[in-house]
Residue frames as qw, qx, qy, qz and C-alpha x, y, z in Angstrom:
[[0.683, 0.366, 0.074, -0.627, -46.47, -14.53, -10.82],
 [0.740, 0.080, 0.657, 0.121, -47.22, -17.76, -12.73],
 [0.249, -0.151, 0.607, 0.740, -45.88, -17.99, -16.29],
 [0.104, 0.524, 0.805, 0.259, -49.47, -18.49, -17.57],
 [0.075, -0.874, -0.414, 0.244, -50.90, -15.40, -15.71],
 [0.238, -0.612, 0.199, 0.727, -47.87, -13.25, -16.69],
 [0.262, 0.094, 0.705, 0.652, -48.29, -14.19, -20.30],
 [0.041, 0.679, 0.711, 0.179, -51.86, -13.28, -20.30],
 [0.156, -0.874, -0.183, 0.422, -51.36, -9.87, -18.56],
 [0.329, -0.423, 0.413, 0.736, -48.40, -9.18, -20.85],
 [0.218, 0.306, 0.734, 0.566, -50.39, -9.92, -24.10],
 [0.018, -0.851, -0.524, 0.043, -53.31, -7.85, -22.90],
 [0.252, -0.797, -0.027, 0.548, -50.95, -4.98, -22.10],
 [0.297, -0.243, 0.550, 0.742, -49.18, -5.06, -25.35],
 [0.162, 0.511, 0.756, 0.377, -52.43, -5.29, -27.24],
 [0.087, -0.912, -0.366, 0.162, -53.92, -2.39, -25.43],
 [0.297, -0.680, 0.171, 0.648, -50.75, -0.23, -25.75],
 [0.309, 0.048, 0.664, 0.679, -50.66, -0.91, -29.58],
 [0.051, 0.574, 0.720, 0.387, -54.19, 0.15, -30.02],
 [0.290, -0.879, -0.379, -0.003, -54.63, 3.09, -27.49],
 [0.133, 0.765, -0.328, 0.537, -52.78, 6.30, -26.49],
 [0.321, 0.222, -0.761, 0.518, -50.85, 5.77, -23.17],
 [0.131, 0.015, 0.590, -0.797, -53.43, 7.19, -20.95],
 [0.540, -0.110, -0.437, -0.711, -56.66, 6.16, -22.87],
 [0.819, -0.313, -0.390, -0.282, -59.13, 4.40, -20.57],
 [0.565, 0.068, -0.610, 0.551, -56.50, 4.56, -17.76],
 [0.408, -0.772, -0.469, 0.131, -58.41, 7.15, -15.86],
 [0.480, -0.465, -0.065, 0.741, -55.45, 9.39, -15.43],
 [0.197, 0.409, 0.428, 0.781, -56.48, 11.46, -18.39],
 [0.300, -0.795, -0.477, -0.225, -58.98, 12.89, -15.73],
 [0.591, -0.607, -0.164, 0.506, -56.27, 14.25, -13.57],
 [0.058, 0.951, -0.160, -0.260, -54.52, 17.59, -13.89],
 [0.841, 0.453, -0.181, 0.234, -51.65, 16.98, -16.37],
 [0.024, 0.743, -0.519, 0.423, -49.30, 18.62, -13.84],
 [0.771, -0.389, 0.422, -0.275, -50.12, 15.70, -11.48],
 [0.966, 0.224, 0.108, 0.071, -49.13, 13.12, -14.02],
 [0.465, 0.735, -0.335, 0.362, -45.98, 15.05, -15.00],
 [0.280, -0.691, 0.538, -0.394, -45.03, 15.28, -11.36],
 [0.894, -0.206, 0.354, -0.180, -45.68, 11.56, -10.85],
 [0.863, 0.458, -0.085, 0.193, -43.39, 10.67, -13.79],
 [0.166, 0.766, -0.458, 0.418, -40.74, 12.84, -12.18],
 [0.621, -0.520, 0.493, -0.318, -41.11, 10.88, -9.01],
 [0.307, 0.503, -0.775, -0.227, -40.67, 7.87, -11.08],
 [0.336, -0.020, -0.939, 0.069, -42.09, 5.11, -8.90],
 [0.618, -0.434, 0.041, -0.655, -44.87, 4.26, -6.68],
 [0.186, 0.228, -0.920, 0.260, -44.66, 1.88, -3.71],
 [0.715, -0.261, -0.288, -0.581, -47.63, -0.42, -2.87],
 [0.170, -0.244, 0.845, -0.444, -47.92, -2.03, 0.41],
 [0.674, -0.013, -0.377, -0.635, -50.37, -4.91, -0.21],
 [0.487, -0.170, 0.786, -0.340, -52.01, -7.96, 1.57],
 [0.854, 0.366, -0.058, -0.364, -53.37, -9.41, -1.68],
 [0.914, -0.113, 0.307, 0.239, -51.50, -12.39, -2.98],
 [0.348, -0.532, 0.416, 0.650, -48.11, -11.76, -4.61],
 [0.366, 0.182, 0.729, 0.549, -49.19, -12.87, -7.97],
 [0.086, 0.831, 0.548, 0.034, -52.24, -10.59, -7.96],
 [0.176, -0.863, 0.057, 0.470, -50.23, -7.54, -6.91],
 [0.340, -0.354, 0.554, 0.673, -47.58, -8.23, -9.57],
 [0.313, 0.441, 0.739, 0.402, -50.24, -8.67, -12.21],
 [0.019, -0.929, -0.352, 0.110, -51.86, -5.38, -11.13],
 [0.306, -0.741, 0.245, 0.546, -48.50, -3.61, -11.15],
 [0.432, 0.038, 0.679, 0.592, -47.61, -5.04, -14.66],
 [0.211, 0.684, 0.655, 0.244, -50.86, -3.71, -15.95],
 [0.188, -0.919, -0.182, 0.296, -50.35, -0.31, -14.48],
 [0.370, -0.511, 0.446, 0.635, -46.86, 0.05, -15.86],
 [0.323, 0.240, 0.717, 0.570, -48.24, -0.80, -19.34],
 [0.056, 0.838, 0.522, 0.149, -51.22, 1.65, -19.06],
 [0.119, -0.990, 0.059, 0.053, -49.14, 4.51, -17.52],
 [0.807, 0.295, -0.157, 0.487, -45.61, 4.37, -18.85],
 [0.197, 0.663, -0.240, 0.681, -42.90, 6.17, -16.85],
 [0.470, -0.558, 0.381, -0.568, -43.93, 5.05, -13.36],
 [0.503, 0.152, -0.846, 0.088, -42.50, 1.81, -11.83],
 [0.752, -0.491, -0.095, -0.429, -44.42, -0.12, -9.26],
 [0.210, 0.333, -0.823, 0.409, -42.52, -1.40, -6.17],
 [0.752, -0.359, -0.393, -0.388, -44.45, -4.06, -4.19],
 [0.009, 0.321, -0.812, 0.487, -44.18, -5.00, -0.46],
 [0.707, -0.209, -0.461, -0.493, -46.32, -7.86, 0.24],
 [0.065, 0.159, -0.834, 0.525, -47.32, -9.18, 3.72],
 [0.255, -0.527, -0.811, 0.003, -50.25, -10.47, 5.73],
 [0.080, -0.791, -0.264, -0.545, -52.50, -7.69, 6.79],
 [0.617, -0.777, -0.090, 0.086, -51.41, -7.78, 10.53],
 [0.713, -0.226, 0.162, 0.643, -47.74, -7.79, 9.56],
 [0.297, 0.569, 0.275, 0.716, -48.32, -5.07, 7.09],
 [0.306, -0.873, -0.209, -0.317, -50.06, -2.85, 9.76],
 [0.738, -0.578, 0.013, 0.348, -47.24, -3.42, 12.17],
 [0.601, 0.138, 0.257, 0.744, -44.65, -2.47, 9.57],
 [0.106, 0.689, 0.354, 0.623, -46.59, 0.59, 8.49],
 [0.452, -0.861, -0.155, -0.171, -47.18, 1.85, 12.06],
 [0.731, -0.458, 0.070, 0.502, -43.63, 1.24, 13.23],
 [0.511, 0.267, 0.244, 0.780, -42.34, 3.19, 10.27],
 [0.059, -0.788, -0.272, -0.549, -44.69, 6.03, 10.85],
 [0.579, -0.804, -0.123, 0.053, -43.82, 6.25, 14.45],
 [0.692, -0.317, 0.180, 0.624, -40.17, 6.39, 13.51],
 [0.141, 0.795, -0.079, -0.585, -40.86, 9.19, 11.06],
 [0.148, -0.239, 0.783, 0.554, -40.21, 6.92, 8.02],
 [0.627, 0.478, 0.281, -0.546, -42.63, 6.96, 5.17],
 [0.244, -0.215, 0.843, 0.428, -42.31, 4.34, 2.43],
 [0.304, 0.460, 0.831, 0.071, -45.84, 3.48, 1.35],
 [0.116, 0.081, -0.224, -0.964, -47.56, 5.49, -1.30],
 [0.696, -0.114, -0.293, -0.645, -50.56, 3.16, -1.49],
 [0.176, -0.223, 0.896, -0.342, -51.75, 0.59, 0.93],
 [0.689, -0.066, -0.529, -0.491, -53.99, -2.41, 0.52],
 [0.128, -0.208, 0.828, -0.505, -55.26, -4.40, 3.53],
 [0.470, -0.320, -0.784, -0.251, -57.95, -7.00, 4.51],
 [0.421, -0.546, -0.589, 0.422, -58.37, -5.25, 7.77],
 [0.102, 0.808, 0.213, 0.540, -59.95, -1.70, 7.78],
 [0.590, -0.744, -0.174, 0.262, -58.82, -1.13, 11.38],
 [0.640, -0.081, 0.118, 0.755, -55.52, 0.12, 9.86],
 [0.104, 0.487, 0.287, 0.819, -57.42, 3.01, 8.33],
 [0.415, -0.729, -0.371, -0.399, -60.17, 3.62, 11.01],
 [0.704, -0.505, -0.276, 0.417, -57.95, 3.39, 14.03],
 [0.398, -0.468, 0.097, 0.783, -55.75, 6.42, 12.72],
 [0.450, 0.761, 0.461, 0.077, -57.87, 8.34, 10.31],
 [0.011, -0.952, 0.136, 0.276, -55.56, 11.36, 10.36],
 [0.482, -0.447, 0.620, 0.427, -52.86, 9.26, 8.74],
 [0.465, 0.269, 0.755, 0.375, -54.77, 8.89, 5.54],
 [0.065, 0.162, -0.243, -0.954, -55.83, 11.22, 2.68],
 [0.538, 0.393, 0.538, -0.516, -59.42, 11.61, 2.00],
 [0.373, 0.087, 0.791, 0.477, -60.48, 10.01, -1.27],
 [0.327, 0.660, 0.309, -0.601, -62.27, 12.87, -3.01],
 [0.692, 0.620, 0.346, 0.133, -63.17, 13.36, -6.56],
 [0.153, 0.959, -0.237, -0.008, -60.72, 16.29, -6.67],
 [0.388, -0.624, 0.675, 0.064, -57.83, 13.87, -5.54],
 [0.261, -0.033, 0.935, 0.239, -58.94, 10.65, -7.33],
 [0.462, 0.173, -0.275, -0.825, -61.45, 11.58, -10.22],
 [0.483, -0.024, -0.811, -0.329, -62.44, 7.96, -10.75],
 [0.013, 0.168, 0.831, -0.530, -63.73, 7.62, -7.21],
 [0.424, 0.156, 0.020, -0.892, -66.87, 9.35, -8.67],
 [0.663, 0.151, -0.547, -0.488, -67.96, 6.06, -10.22],
 [0.206, 0.160, -0.917, 0.301, -67.33, 3.98, -7.13],
 [0.478, -0.540, -0.660, -0.211, -70.29, 2.28, -5.39],
 [0.151, -0.690, 0.174, -0.686, -71.06, 4.74, -2.61],
 [0.823, -0.525, 0.053, -0.211, -71.66, 2.08, 0.05],
 [0.922, -0.013, -0.062, 0.382, -68.14, 0.86, -0.50],
 [0.346, 0.577, -0.133, 0.728, -66.52, 4.36, -0.14],
 [0.577, -0.714, -0.370, 0.144, -65.66, 5.50, 3.33],
 [0.085, -0.993, 0.055, 0.059, -63.73, 8.72, 2.96],
 [0.146, -0.789, 0.589, 0.097, -60.30, 7.60, 3.66],
 [0.196, -0.219, 0.930, 0.220, -60.52, 4.17, 2.31],
 [0.685, 0.244, -0.204, -0.655, -62.58, 2.09, -0.09],
 [0.700, -0.063, 0.711, -0.033, -63.50, -1.62, -0.35],
 [0.337, 0.511, -0.513, -0.602, -62.79, -3.27, -3.67],
 [0.624, 0.166, -0.701, -0.302, -63.25, -6.96, -3.49],
 [0.717, -0.361, 0.394, -0.448, -64.47, -9.99, -1.44],
 [0.531, 0.324, -0.775, -0.107, -63.11, -13.46, -1.25],
 [0.828, -0.423, 0.041, -0.366, -64.91, -16.21, 0.88],
 [0.180, -0.557, 0.808, -0.075, -62.64, -18.41, 2.91],
 [0.857, 0.202, -0.338, -0.332, -62.31, -21.95, 2.15],
 [0.803, -0.358, 0.473, 0.057, -60.70, -25.47, 2.86],
 [0.553, 0.637, -0.498, -0.201, -57.84, -26.29, 0.61],
 [0.819, -0.302, 0.486, -0.039, -56.56, -29.84, 0.35],
 [0.076, -0.488, 0.778, 0.388, -54.05, -31.99, -1.39],
 [0.813, 0.263, -0.016, -0.520, -55.90, -33.75, -4.26],
 [0.545, 0.379, -0.748, -0.017, -53.28, -36.41, -4.52],
 [0.106, 0.122, -0.869, 0.467, -53.79, -37.39, -0.93],
 [0.359, 0.310, 0.615, -0.630, -57.45, -36.81, -0.56],
 [0.134, 0.313, 0.762, 0.551, -60.01, -37.77, -3.26],
 [0.130, -0.227, -0.093, -0.961, -62.58, -35.21, -4.13],
 [0.658, -0.412, -0.441, -0.451, -65.53, -37.33, -2.90],
 [0.711, -0.364, -0.490, 0.349, -63.62, -37.80, 0.36],
 [0.264, 0.333, -0.171, 0.889, -62.73, -34.18, 0.95],
 [0.104, -0.444, -0.630, 0.629, -64.03, -32.33, 3.96],
 [0.074, 0.587, 0.581, 0.559, -67.17, -30.44, 2.87],
 [0.351, -0.875, -0.179, -0.281, -67.99, -28.41, 6.04],
 [0.019, -0.696, 0.535, -0.479, -65.87, -26.77, 8.85],
 [0.769, -0.392, 0.392, -0.318, -67.21, -29.60, 11.16],
 [0.947, 0.277, -0.148, 0.066, -65.62, -32.29, 8.81],
 [0.316, 0.696, -0.513, 0.390, -62.21, -30.97, 9.93],
 [0.501, -0.542, 0.529, -0.418, -62.71, -32.66, 13.34],
 [0.970, 0.111, -0.197, -0.092, -62.46, -36.13, 11.75],
 [0.674, -0.633, 0.339, 0.176, -59.65, -37.88, 13.61],
 [0.820, 0.275, 0.278, 0.419, -57.95, -38.63, 10.23],
 [0.326, 0.827, -0.042, 0.456, -56.86, -34.93, 9.97],
 [0.619, -0.773, 0.074, 0.117, -55.20, -34.95, 13.51],
 [0.563, -0.560, 0.385, 0.470, -51.77, -33.57, 13.10],
 [0.505, 0.144, 0.604, 0.600, -52.06, -33.35, 9.36],
 [0.201, 0.832, 0.427, 0.291, -53.56, -29.91, 8.87],
 [0.365, -0.018, -0.151, 0.918, -52.61, -26.25, 9.09],
 [0.028, -0.871, -0.489, 0.046, -54.40, -23.19, 10.21],
 [0.297, 0.592, -0.039, 0.748, -53.46, -19.59, 9.20],
 [0.367, -0.208, -0.544, 0.725, -52.43, -17.99, 12.54],
 [0.093, -0.844, -0.481, -0.216, -55.25, -15.85, 13.84],
 [0.483, -0.689, -0.074, 0.534, -52.61, -13.76, 15.50],
 [0.403, -0.031, 0.430, 0.807, -51.28, -12.69, 12.12],
 [0.115, -0.199, -0.435, -0.871, -54.38, -11.11, 10.79],
 [0.421, 0.120, 0.450, -0.778, -57.81, -9.90, 12.13],
 [0.621, 0.201, -0.494, -0.574, -59.24, -11.75, 8.88],
 [0.572, 0.081, -0.816, 0.033, -58.39, -15.14, 10.40],
 [0.008, 0.064, 0.694, -0.717, -59.31, -14.25, 13.99],
 [0.546, 0.102, 0.042, -0.830, -62.78, -13.35, 12.56],
 [0.682, 0.077, -0.660, -0.307, -63.07, -16.93, 11.20],
 [0.304, -0.013, -0.845, 0.440, -62.20, -18.40, 14.58],
 [0.230, 0.098, 0.358, -0.900, -64.92, -16.02, 16.00],
 [0.637, 0.123, -0.326, -0.688, -67.41, -17.23, 13.45],
 [0.575, 0.028, -0.818, -0.007, -66.77, -20.83, 14.49],
 [0.132, -0.020, -0.710, 0.691, -67.24, -19.92, 18.06],
 [0.422, 0.125, 0.210, -0.873, -70.53, -18.18, 17.58],
 [0.628, 0.169, -0.550, -0.524, -71.70, -20.92, 15.18],
 [0.784, -0.040, -0.616, -0.064, -70.73, -24.00, 17.00],
 [0.618, -0.765, 0.033, -0.179, -69.73, -22.78, 20.41],
 [0.232, -0.793, 0.560, -0.059, -66.49, -23.17, 22.47],
 [0.867, -0.076, 0.487, -0.069, -66.64, -26.91, 22.12],
 [0.781, 0.605, 0.095, 0.122, -65.75, -26.74, 18.47],
 [0.180, 0.895, -0.354, 0.204, -62.77, -24.48, 18.94],
 [0.581, -0.541, 0.583, -0.172, -61.46, -26.73, 21.71],
 [0.892, 0.133, 0.431, 0.035, -61.85, -29.86, 19.39],
 [0.607, 0.768, -0.115, 0.168, -60.09, -27.98, 16.63],
 [0.165, -0.807, 0.546, -0.153, -57.21, -27.33, 19.05],
 [0.736, -0.255, 0.626, -0.037, -56.97, -31.05, 19.86],
 [0.869, 0.469, 0.152, 0.039, -56.47, -31.70, 16.13],
 [0.603, -0.510, 0.279, 0.546, -53.06, -30.15, 16.44],
 [0.600, 0.703, 0.245, 0.292, -53.08, -28.07, 13.33],
 [0.617, -0.190, 0.017, 0.764, -49.94, -26.20, 12.75],
 [0.105, 0.896, 0.209, -0.376, -50.22, -22.41, 12.71],
 [0.618, 0.205, 0.353, 0.672, -48.90, -20.81, 9.56],
 [0.138, -0.340, -0.082, 0.927, -48.32, -17.02, 8.91],
 [0.379, 0.402, -0.136, -0.822, -50.37, -16.65, 5.75],
 [0.832, 0.344, 0.268, -0.343, -52.76, -18.41, 3.33],
 [0.505, 0.724, -0.449, -0.137, -49.99, -18.48, 0.69],
 [0.012, -0.526, 0.823, -0.212, -47.52, -20.27, 2.89],
 [0.637, -0.010, 0.654, -0.408, -50.19, -22.76, 4.11],
 [0.819, 0.491, 0.041, -0.294, -51.46, -23.66, 0.52],
 [0.465, 0.649, -0.601, -0.027, -47.78, -24.30, -0.65],
 [0.286, -0.351, 0.851, -0.267, -47.16, -26.71, 2.26],
 [0.750, 0.243, 0.511, -0.342, -50.37, -28.60, 1.39],
 [0.666, 0.670, -0.217, -0.246, -49.45, -28.63, -2.31],
 [0.264, 0.619, -0.736, 0.075, -46.09, -30.09, -1.40],
 [0.778, -0.131, -0.592, -0.165, -47.80, -32.88, 0.46],
 [0.175, 0.290, -0.659, 0.672, -46.54, -31.81, 3.89],
 [0.282, 0.187, 0.642, -0.688, -50.09, -31.60, 5.15],
 [0.215, 0.384, 0.868, 0.232, -53.48, -32.69, 3.95],
 [0.002, -0.840, -0.483, -0.246, -55.51, -29.47, 4.55],
 [0.242, -0.054, -0.215, 0.945, -55.01, -25.86, 5.41],
 [0.111, -0.799, -0.581, -0.109, -57.91, -23.52, 6.81],
 [0.460, 0.670, 0.579, -0.069, -59.13, -20.98, 5.99],
 [0.206, -0.309, 0.294, 0.881, -57.37, -19.22, 3.06],
 [0.532, 0.636, 0.176, -0.531, -59.13, -17.67, 0.07],
 [0.851, 0.414, 0.302, 0.113, -59.07, -18.71, -3.55],
 [0.219, 0.942, -0.245, 0.069, -56.50, -15.98, -4.26],
 [0.402, -0.619, 0.675, -0.016, -53.96, -18.11, -2.21],
 [0.756, 0.033, 0.653, 0.032, -54.85, -21.29, -4.27],
 [0.652, 0.723, 0.148, -0.173, -55.24, -20.07, -7.80],
 [0.165, 0.803, -0.551, -0.154, -51.47, -19.40, -8.56],
 [0.319, -0.348, 0.881, 0.023, -50.52, -22.96, -7.72],
 [0.703, 0.382, 0.575, -0.173, -53.50, -24.41, -9.47],
 [0.465, 0.821, -0.178, -0.279, -52.30, -22.53, -12.56],
 [0.064, 0.635, -0.767, -0.071, -48.95, -24.41, -12.22],
 [0.770, 0.063, -0.575, -0.269, -50.79, -27.71, -12.00],
 [0.021, -0.313, 0.802, -0.508, -50.26, -28.29, -8.30],
 [0.404, -0.310, -0.851, -0.127, -52.40, -31.12, -6.76],
 [0.132, 0.087, 0.474, -0.867, -54.90, -28.84, -4.96],
 [0.198, -0.559, -0.721, -0.357, -58.64, -28.96, -4.25],
 [0.028, -0.122, 0.308, -0.943, -60.83, -26.63, -2.66],
 [0.235, -0.560, -0.779, -0.160, -64.20, -26.46, -0.94],
 [0.159, -0.366, 0.148, -0.905, -66.42, -23.58, 0.21],
 [0.095, -0.180, -0.905, 0.373, -68.14, -24.78, 3.37],
 [0.295, 0.290, 0.291, -0.863, -70.79, -22.19, 3.08],
 [0.512, 0.190, -0.515, -0.660, -72.10, -24.04, 0.06],
 [0.547, -0.048, -0.833, -0.062, -72.59, -27.13, 2.09],
 [0.335, -0.374, -0.713, 0.490, -73.85, -25.81, 5.40],
 [0.096, -0.884, -0.438, -0.134, -75.80, -23.00, 6.94],
 [0.500, -0.509, -0.016, 0.701, -72.60, -21.27, 8.08],
 [0.331, 0.918, 0.120, -0.182, -72.48, -17.89, 6.26],
 [0.724, 0.417, -0.008, 0.549, -69.50, -17.11, 3.81],
 [0.321, -0.924, 0.072, 0.196, -66.88, -14.98, 5.47],
 [0.793, 0.136, 0.135, 0.579, -63.50, -13.77, 4.23],
 [0.324, -0.334, 0.040, 0.884, -61.25, -10.78, 3.46],
 [0.276, 0.879, 0.378, 0.086, -62.79, -7.69, 1.98],
 [0.600, -0.042, 0.023, 0.799, -59.78, -5.90, 0.55],
 [0.002, -0.968, -0.233, 0.089, -59.63, -2.18, 0.96],
 [0.642, 0.286, 0.062, 0.709, -57.33, 0.56, -0.30],
 [0.253, -0.927, -0.178, 0.212, -56.08, 3.93, 1.02],
 [0.513, 0.650, -0.136, 0.544, -53.53, 6.64, 0.37],
 [0.582, -0.474, -0.358, 0.556, -51.18, 7.64, 3.35],
 [0.010, 0.984, 0.154, -0.084, -51.26, 11.29, 4.13],
 [0.082, -0.842, 0.478, 0.234, -47.44, 11.30, 4.12],
 [0.912, 0.160, 0.327, 0.191, -45.62, 9.34, 1.29],
 [0.391, -0.433, 0.421, 0.695, -42.46, 9.79, -0.70],
 [0.051, 0.034, 0.654, 0.754, -44.36, 9.73, -4.03],
 [0.331, 0.389, 0.611, -0.605, -47.71, 11.29, -3.48],
 [0.508, 0.485, -0.214, -0.679, -48.54, 12.17, -7.05],
 [0.342, 0.190, -0.879, -0.272, -47.65, 8.64, -8.29],
 [0.105, 0.226, 0.880, -0.403, -49.93, 7.38, -5.46],
 [0.438, 0.463, 0.255, -0.727, -52.75, 9.53, -6.77],
 [0.426, 0.453, -0.584, -0.522, -52.07, 8.23, -10.30],
 [0.181, 0.072, -0.981, -0.021, -52.02, 4.60, -9.31],
 [0.246, 0.341, 0.744, -0.520, -55.28, 4.90, -7.26],
 [0.499, 0.493, -0.045, -0.711, -57.06, 6.84, -10.07],
 [0.422, 0.326, -0.750, -0.392, -56.08, 3.97, -12.45],
 [0.027, 0.012, -0.980, 0.198, -56.92, 1.18, -10.03],
 [0.353, 0.325, 0.621, -0.620, -60.53, 2.34, -9.80],
 [0.454, 0.373, -0.394, -0.707, -61.28, 1.98, -13.42],
 [0.924, 0.037, 0.222, -0.310, -63.14, -1.11, -14.72],
 [0.712, 0.559, -0.421, 0.044, -60.04, -2.06, -16.78],
 [0.082, 0.515, -0.732, 0.439, -57.91, -2.31, -13.66],
 [0.626, -0.187, 0.477, -0.588, -60.61, -4.03, -11.67],
 [0.912, 0.266, -0.199, -0.240, -60.78, -6.82, -14.21],
 [0.573, 0.396, -0.641, 0.322, -57.32, -7.65, -13.25],
 [0.160, -0.448, 0.580, -0.661, -57.76, -7.00, -9.60],
 [0.799, -0.159, 0.365, -0.451, -60.39, -9.64, -9.16],
 [0.576, 0.452, -0.672, -0.111, -57.98, -12.14, -10.90],
 [0.055, 0.243, -0.883, 0.397, -57.69, -13.97, -7.62],
 [0.334, -0.369, -0.836, -0.232, -61.36, -14.95, -7.94],
 [0.092, -0.338, -0.513, 0.784, -62.41, -12.29, -5.62],
 [0.158, 0.735, 0.654, 0.085, -65.80, -10.78, -6.18],
 [0.270, 0.136, 0.025, 0.953, -65.60, -7.14, -7.40],
 [0.058, 0.600, 0.547, -0.581, -67.79, -4.55, -5.67],
 [0.172, 0.554, -0.191, -0.792, -67.60, -2.51, -9.06],
 [0.379, 0.236, -0.697, -0.561, -67.93, -5.22, -11.72],
 [0.575, -0.017, 0.635, -0.516, -70.95, -7.17, -10.23],
 [0.812, 0.436, 0.255, -0.291, -72.16, -8.31, -13.70],
 [0.348, 0.709, -0.570, -0.224, -68.80, -8.87, -15.41],
 [0.977, 0.040, -0.141, -0.154, -68.43, -12.50, -16.42],
 [0.656, 0.432, -0.502, 0.362, -64.73, -12.55, -15.66],
 [0.102, -0.329, 0.623, -0.703, -65.32, -11.81, -11.95],
 [0.239, -0.373, -0.890, 0.113, -67.32, -13.89, -9.60],
 [0.291, -0.675, -0.300, -0.608, -70.57, -12.27, -8.42],
 [0.082, -0.436, 0.618, -0.649, -70.64, -11.13, -4.89],
 [0.349, -0.185, -0.918, 0.010, -71.86, -13.88, -2.63],
 [0.489, -0.620, -0.271, -0.550, -75.19, -13.56, -0.85],
 [0.746, -0.650, -0.111, -0.087, -74.84, -13.12, 2.90],
 [0.691, 0.265, -0.311, 0.596, -71.04, -12.56, 2.75],
 [0.492, -0.862, -0.090, 0.088, -69.73, -11.28, 5.96],
 [0.416, 0.750, -0.377, 0.350, -66.44, -9.21, 5.87],
 [0.849, -0.253, -0.330, 0.325, -63.72, -10.65, 7.99],
 [0.368, 0.339, -0.222, 0.837, -62.49, -7.28, 9.17],
 [0.477, -0.750, -0.293, -0.353, -64.96, -6.83, 12.05],
 [0.013, -0.609, 0.532, -0.588, -63.49, -5.45, 15.24],
 [0.770, -0.311, -0.556, -0.021, -63.20, -8.03, 18.13],
 [0.440, -0.835, 0.156, -0.290, -63.00, -6.99, 21.69],
 [0.193, 0.619, -0.720, 0.249, -59.80, -7.78, 23.50],
 [0.524, -0.271, 0.707, -0.389, -61.30, -9.98, 26.04],
 [0.901, 0.305, 0.195, -0.237, -63.02, -12.12, 23.26],
 [0.594, 0.638, -0.489, 0.035, -59.68, -12.22, 21.28],
 [0.110, -0.525, 0.786, -0.307, -57.89, -13.49, 24.45],
 [0.755, 0.008, 0.537, -0.375, -60.65, -16.14, 24.94],
 [0.844, 0.496, -0.062, -0.193, -60.42, -17.35, 21.33],
 [0.394, 0.659, -0.618, 0.168, -56.71, -17.63, 21.26],
 [0.317, -0.404, 0.776, -0.366, -56.78, -19.44, 24.58],
 [0.862, 0.135, 0.364, -0.327, -59.31, -21.91, 23.40],
 [0.821, 0.541, -0.181, -0.008, -57.05, -22.62, 20.48],
 [0.834, -0.380, 0.063, 0.395, -53.92, -22.85, 22.74],
 [0.514, 0.441, 0.048, 0.734, -52.30, -19.70, 21.13],
 [0.349, -0.831, -0.270, 0.337, -51.10, -17.04, 23.50]]
């Protein structure tokens, strides 16, 4: 977590703790007291998350301040990596995650029996969640359009790429990074959008630019900030913000604002594994997470909140936004990866 972000979260937490009872406005007062007692006896909750590390840590810090006695352990990875780990553990009979966050709903929909239904009886605060964002075993919480991030020391703002097509300029050849679409369905959906918008020729020309694959948006942005590359595509602002807070030389552009290509990006979702080591703590964490107070922190990565659509601290949901968690047929996936030269 950046020092600035950590200080803000800590200050808010201390202020709230001084003014309110431990569970006031945390939502957990709606749970059976026996559940909270059992959760504190469990002592911790493990969150598997695909959000940025800074955002997950800020969320964890706020929860620990709001609900003393339960420590949050975080395992952060890209959605694809996270899904592989979770499924491998489950097949081996190992259950570590109490709560899971992903930008790919396939982890929920492919194996629905592995998830607990999110009912009012289990998670009381789900009653106030937008019904169109609630899908029984998982719920959507936020959306973050993908963008182009660039090194602002190496590229002047007025010279920065404004559209996805601008990335085909010869000056970027061998000097860019692309988040590996094999790592997450989120990024494969971006390649698919480029294919459907501009055709196979665009993807082939992008391949010829020799952009280096990188596992995640955070790693790509770090490389660009360090000056190793000029640009990285297509991360979200949540990957850019922590380094911006530290004063890193980064700029960013939303191509959807400069072209007719619709905004597309991760729509983060949450669920509770049916088998977990701390089931009560998982319920308490999820109950707290769905409160407005928690969601004000959860959209700290500049993701639009599906709950706080009019809150000035969160961006408003983007018109025409497309969730990048759409299933892609195996033959289309193979074609896209082949066009990019990734097998």
